[in-house]
N, C-alpha and C positions, 0 to 999 in steps of 0.2 A: 884795487881789484884783487880778489882772492879766487883761487881755483881749489875745488874740494870735491870729495866723493858725493856729499849730500849737504843740503842746507836745511836746517830745522825751520819749523813754522815761525819762529821768532827771529830768523835771520842770522843764525849762528852757523859757521862752517864746521862740517865734520870731516876729519882727516884732510886738512888743507895741505897742499903741496904745490910745487912749481914743476914737478915731474910726474907724468902719468904713463902707465903702460897699457897698451891696447893690443887686441888680437888682430891678425891680418885682415879679418873681415870688418874691422872697425870697432870703436869703443867710445864711451862718453864719460863726461864728468861735468861738474857744475861750475859756472862762473857766478861769483857773488860780488856785487858792487855795493859798498857802503859809502854813502855820500855825506859831505859836511852839511848840506842843506837839502831841502826837498827838490825832487827831480824837475818839477815845473814843466812837464810835458806829458803827453798821452802815449808817446811811442819812443822807444830807445832803439837806435840802430847799432848793431854790433858788426864791426868789420874785422875779419881775421886775415892776417898776412903771414905767409911763410917767410922765414928769414934764412938766407943762405950763409955760407961760411964767410962771405965778405961783408955781412951785415945788410945786404940789399933786401928790401921787403918786396914781396910779390903778393898781390891780392889772391886769396884762396877761397873765401866764402863770406857771405853776409847773412845775418839773421835779425829779425825784429823781435822786440819784447814789448807787449802791451803793458803799460804802467798807469798809475794815477798821479796827478799833479803833486799830491802831498807826500808821496812815498820818499823815504830817505834811504831805502835799500831795495834791490831787486836781484833776482837770480834767473839763470837760464841754463838749460842743459845744452852742452855743446857736443857735437858728434864729430869725431875725427876718423879718417881712413888711412892717413899717411903719417909716418913719423917725421920728426924734425923740430926745429925751434919756431915758435910762433909769437907774434905780437898781436894783442887783441885790443881794439879801441871801442869805446862806447860813446855814442853821440846822441843828443836830443834830435827830435824831428827837424829842428831848426839848425842842425849841424854844429851845435855847441859841444865841444869835447867834455865829457863827464869824467872819464877815467881811462886808464890803460893798464895793461899787465902783460907779462911774458910767461910762456909756459913751454915745456919740452915734452914732446910726445915720443914714446919709444914703442915700436911695433915688435911684439914677441911672436915668433913663429911657432 
């Protein structure tokens, strides 16, 4: 899983990073998942967990991504309103873990 400012039409990340700065009113960036084999589902569930200083994960948000069975990559715009460390998980509709990633969000006032 890669986080980036933009994803090209052929699935390439632009300005990938694991740290993003947002404004107090919120900000967004892209999640890009490139898989070893086709996704084999019609729906991907994204779960976002905030990670505290002790490493404890607390659910923050979930979003769905409509996909096609034969896709080997997909992207989704993620919107954040709070700073912190986050772990992001992507699952098939059947709850099979596809990939995971970590990202840091910094709020600039």
